[in-house]
C-alpha positions as CSV (number, residue, x, y, z in Angstrom):
1,M,8.5,29.7,-57.5
2,R,6.2,30.8,-60.4
3,N,3.3,31.3,-58.0
4,W,5.4,33.4,-55.7
5,I,6.5,35.6,-58.6
6,R,2.9,36.0,-59.8
7,G,1.9,36.9,-56.3
8,C,4.6,39.5,-55.9
9,C,3.7,41.1,-59.3
10,S,0.0,41.2,-58.2
11,V,0.8,42.9,-54.9
12,F,3.2,45.4,-56.6
13,G,0.5,46.2,-59.2
14,R,-2.1,46.9,-56.6
15,F,0.4,49.1,-54.6
16,C,1.2,51.1,-57.7
17,K,-2.4,51.6,-58.6
18,K,-3.3,52.7,-55.1
19,W,-0.4,55.1,-54.6
20,A,0.4,56.2,-58.1
21,P,-1.6,59.5,-57.8
22,V,0.3,60.5,-54.6
23,I,3.7,59.6,-56.1
24,I,2.9,61.5,-59.3
25,G,1.7,64.5,-57.3
26,I,4.9,64.6,-55.2
27,E,7.1,64.2,-58.2
28,L,5.3,67.0,-60.0
29,L,5.6,69.3,-57.0
30,V,9.4,68.6,-56.6
31,I,10.1,69.0,-60.3
32,C,8.2,72.2,-60.7
33,T,9.7,73.7,-57.5
34,L,13.2,72.9,-58.6
35,L,12.6,74.4,-62.0
36,E,11.0,77.6,-60.6
37,W,13.7,78.0,-57.9
38,G,16.5,77.4,-60.4
39,G,15.0,79.9,-62.8
40,A,14.5,82.5,-60.1
41,I,18.1,82.2,-58.9
42,K,19.5,82.4,-62.4
43,M,17.4,85.4,-63.4
44,Q,17.1,86.9,-60.0
45,A,13.5,87.6,-60.9
46,L,11.9,86.3,-57.7
47,T,12.4,87.1,-54.0
48,P,12.5,84.4,-51.4
49,A,8.9,85.3,-50.5
50,D,7.9,84.9,-54.1
51,C,9.6,81.5,-54.2
52,I,7.7,80.4,-51.0
53,Q,4.4,81.3,-52.7
54,V,5.3,79.4,-55.8
55,V,6.1,76.3,-53.6
56,I,2.8,76.6,-51.8
57,M,1.0,77.0,-55.1
58,F,2.5,73.9,-56.6
59,F,1.9,72.0,-53.4
60,I,-1.8,72.8,-53.5
61,A,-1.9,71.8,-57.2
62,G,-0.1,68.5,-56.5
63,T,-2.5,67.8,-53.6
64,M,-5.5,68.5,-55.8
65,F,-4.2,66.3,-58.6
66,A,-3.6,63.4,-56.1
67,G,-7.1,63.9,-54.6
68,I,-8.7,63.8,-58.0
69,K,-6.9,60.7,-59.0
70,S,-7.8,59.0,-55.7
71,H,-11.4,60.1,-56.1
72,N,-11.5,58.6,-59.6
73,H,-10.0,55.3,-58.3
74,E,-12.6,55.0,-55.6
75,K,-15.3,55.8,-58.1
76,E,-14.0,53.1,-60.4
77,Y,-13.8,50.6,-57.6
78,S,-17.3,51.3,-56.4
79,Q,-18.7,51.0,-60.0
80,S,-16.8,47.8,-60.5
81,A,-18.4,46.4,-57.2
82,T,-21.8,47.4,-58.4
83,N,-21.3,45.7,-61.7
84,L,-20.1,42.6,-59.9
85,G,-23.1,42.4,-57.6
86,S,-25.6,43.0,-60.5
87,A,-23.9,40.3,-62.6
88,L,-24.0,37.7,-59.8
89,S,-27.7,38.4,-59.2
90,L,-28.6,38.0,-62.9
91,I,-26.7,34.7,-63.1
92,D,-28.9,33.2,-60.4
93,R,-32.1,34.6,-62.1
94,A,-31.0,33.2,-65.4
95,A,-30.9,29.7,-63.9
96,D,-34.1,30.1,-61.9
97,V,-36.2,31.2,-65.0
98,L,-35.6,27.8,-66.6
99,V,-37.1,25.9,-63.7
100,V,-40.9,25.7,-63.4
101,D,-42.5,23.8,-60.5
102,G,-39.1,22.3,-59.8
103,K,-38.5,20.9,-63.3
104,L,-36.6,22.2,-66.3
105,T,-38.9,23.8,-68.8
106,N,-38.7,23.9,-72.6
107,D,-41.0,27.0,-72.7
108,R,-39.7,29.2,-75.5
109,V,-40.3,32.4,-73.6
110,A,-38.4,31.1,-70.6
111,W,-35.4,30.2,-72.7
112,V,-35.4,33.6,-74.4
113,T,-35.5,35.4,-71.1
114,C,-32.7,33.2,-69.8
115,A,-30.5,34.1,-72.8
116,R,-31.2,37.8,-72.4
117,L,-30.2,37.7,-68.7
118,I,-27.0,35.8,-69.6
119,A,-26.2,38.4,-72.4
120,R,-26.6,41.2,-69.8
121,V,-24.3,39.2,-67.4
122,E,-21.6,39.1,-70.1
123,A,-22.0,42.8,-70.7
124,L,-21.7,43.6,-67.0
125,S,-18.7,41.3,-66.6
126,R,-16.8,43.4,-69.2
127,K,-17.3,46.4,-67.0
128,I,-15.8,44.8,-63.9
129,T,-12.4,46.5,-63.8
130,T,-11.0,45.5,-60.4
131,E,-8.8,42.4,-60.2
132,T,-10.4,41.2,-57.0
133,H,-13.9,41.6,-58.4
134,N,-12.8,39.7,-61.6
135,L,-11.6,36.8,-59.5
136,I,-14.8,36.6,-57.6
137,F,-16.9,36.7,-60.8
138,E,-14.8,34.0,-62.5
139,A,-15.2,31.8,-59.4
140,E,-19.0,32.3,-59.5
141,R,-19.0,31.6,-63.2
142,D,-17.2,28.3,-62.7
143,F,-19.9,27.4,-60.1
144,Q,-22.7,28.4,-62.5
145,R,-21.2,26.3,-65.3
146,H,-21.4,23.3,-63.1
147,K,-25.0,24.3,-62.0
148,F,-26.1,24.7,-65.6
149,R,-24.6,21.4,-66.7
150,D,-26.8,19.6,-64.0
151,L,-29.8,21.8,-64.8
152,L,-29.8,21.1,-68.5
153,K,-30.7,17.4,-68.0
154,L,-33.8,15.5,-67.3
155,D,-33.7,12.4,-65.1
156,G,-29.9,12.6,-65.4
157,K,-29.9,12.4,-69.2
158,D,-28.9,15.0,-71.8
159,L,-31.8,16.7,-73.5
160,N,-33.0,15.2,-76.7
161,G,-34.0,17.0,-79.9
162,A,-37.7,16.8,-79.2
163,F,-37.2,18.8,-76.0
164,F,-36.0,21.9,-77.9
165,C,-39.1,21.6,-80.2
166,G,-41.3,21.8,-77.1
167,G,-41.9,18.1,-76.9
168,D,-41.4,15.2,-74.5
169,Q,-38.1,13.5,-73.7
170,R,-39.8,10.2,-74.5
171,Q,-40.4,11.2,-78.1
172,T,-38.2,11.7,-81.1
173,I,-38.3,14.9,-83.1
174,G,-40.1,13.2,-85.9
175,E,-42.8,11.8,-83.5
176,F,-43.4,15.2,-81.9
177,V,-43.5,17.5,-84.9
178,S,-45.8,15.0,-86.7
179,S,-48.2,14.7,-83.9
180,P,-51.5,16.7,-83.6
181,A,-50.2,18.3,-80.4
182,H,-47.4,20.1,-82.2
183,P,-48.2,23.9,-82.5
184,K,-48.4,25.3,-86.0
185,G,-45.5,27.2,-87.5
186,G,-43.0,25.8,-85.0
187,L,-44.1,28.3,-82.4
188,S,-42.8,26.1,-79.6
189,W,-39.3,25.7,-81.1
190,I,-36.5,27.3,-79.1
191,P,-34.4,29.5,-81.5
192,T,-30.9,28.1,-82.1
193,R,-29.3,31.4,-81.3
194,I,-31.0,31.3,-77.9
195,I,-29.7,27.8,-77.2
196,N,-26.2,29.0,-78.4
197,V,-26.2,31.7,-75.7
198,V,-27.1,29.3,-72.9
199,Y,-24.8,26.5,-73.9
200,T,-21.9,28.8,-74.6
201,F,-22.2,30.2,-71.1
202,M,-22.3,26.7,-69.7
203,S,-19.1,25.6,-71.7
204,F,-15.6,26.6,-70.8
205,P,-14.4,29.2,-73.3
206,E,-11.4,28.7,-75.6
207,G,-8.3,29.9,-73.8
208,Y,-9.8,29.3,-70.4
209,E,-7.1,29.6,-67.7
210,D,-7.8,26.9,-65.2
211,P,-7.0,28.0,-61.6
212,L,-5.7,24.4,-60.9
213,R,-3.0,24.9,-63.6
214,Y,-0.3,25.7,-61.0
215,S,-1.4,23.2,-58.4
216,D,0.7,20.2,-57.5
217,D,-0.3,16.6,-57.3
218,F,0.1,14.5,-54.2
219,G,3.7,13.5,-53.4
220,A,4.9,10.7,-51.0
221,K,5.0,13.1,-48.0
222,E,1.4,14.3,-48.7
223,R,0.2,10.7,-49.1
224,N,1.7,9.8,-45.7
225,R,0.4,12.9,-44.2
226,M,-3.2,11.9,-45.2
227,F,-2.6,8.6,-43.4
228,E,-1.4,10.4,-40.2
229,L,-4.6,12.6,-40.3
230,G,-6.8,9.5,-40.5
231,H,-7.8,9.7,-44.2
232,E,-6.9,6.1,-44.8
233,G,-9.4,5.7,-47.7
234,L,-7.9,8.7,-49.6
235,R,-4.4,7.4,-49.0
236,E,-5.4,4.0,-50.3
237,Y,-6.8,5.6,-53.4
238,L,-3.6,7.6,-53.9
239,V,-1.5,4.5,-53.6
240,F,-3.7,2.7,-56.1
241,R,-3.3,5.6,-58.6
242,K,0.5,5.6,-58.0
243,N,0.9,1.9,-58.8
244,F,-1.8,1.1,-61.4
245,L,-3.3,2.2,-64.7
246,I,-6.4,1.0,-66.6
247,I,-6.6,0.2,-70.3
248,G,-10.2,-0.5,-71.3
249,K,-11.4,-2.6,-68.4
250,K,-8.0,-4.2,-67.7
251,V,-6.1,-3.0,-64.6
252,L,-2.3,-3.2,-65.0
253,R,0.7,-2.4,-62.9
254,K,2.5,0.7,-64.2
255,S,5.8,-1.3,-63.9
256,D,4.4,-4.1,-66.1
257,A,2.0,-2.3,-68.5
258,K,2.2,-5.2,-71.0
259,G,1.4,-7.8,-68.5
260,A,-1.8,-9.7,-67.7
261,S,-4.8,-8.0,-66.1
262,L,-4.6,-8.2,-62.3
263,S,-7.2,-9.8,-60.1
264,A,-8.9,-8.0,-57.2
265,D,-6.6,-9.9,-54.7
266,D,-3.5,-8.9,-56.6
267,I,-4.5,-5.3,-56.5
268,D,-5.4,-5.3,-52.8
269,E,-2.2,-7.1,-51.9
270,V,0.0,-4.5,-53.6
271,I,-1.9,-1.7,-52.0
272,A,-1.7,-3.3,-48.5
273,T,2.0,-3.8,-48.9
274,D,2.5,-0.2,-49.9
275,L,0.4,1.1,-47.0
276,V,2.7,-0.4,-44.4
277,M,5.9,0.9,-46.0
278,L,7.5,4.3,-45.4
279,E,7.3,6.1,-48.7
280,I,10.4,8.0,-49.8
281,D,9.7,11.1,-51.8
282,E,11.2,10.9,-55.2
């Protein structure tokens, strides 16, 4: 129900934004016409021909007003689309600049360039004014967060401190900065404010609104539907999650959370029994 209300509000908002100039123009025309006509009749200062000219004048004025508003709306939409396209392009470049010969680099200049690109992306994102464009950008940003999380690893492991000093993952910070290979004056160190820009972009911001917030979990009907469609492995997993929980490494039945840890045969037997039963939605 909440999603339906949000959808209706969104559609109504777009309708108002699109047709507001026309509606305002018509209202202005009608109001002005009535005022002028009423004043003319009361004061007997205008002839019918004069009144017709007044009506035409206000009609032209209203049309021009609506046209200007429509032009401004189209201009705003076009600028928003341009900002969106530029932001998406810069995000890809920001990720690409950190990869040299197929491997993540700790080159100071590359990280500074990446941070600058991200800063420009953030600036452009604040100029995306259309709701649809904002949704597209946020979806791309979610993808890029995932991409950067994978990118900022070497051999599947998080970067160690020596990496940010320009060193090797196999070294500690102390080993690298004390070695003869370490550049004088810390010239290879990546500035912390640069790292902050990159890692902040990668992280979910405070107050992030998850698009999954209003999604529903699988119910009994959905679990059976997955079985009918041939997704037996998925349904088996859903049955497992419905019946069991894990504490540490102990797998327990939800109905007997204080009981003993179950064996593999116990777990498989419960799942097999559930799979052959017709589930009733709670």
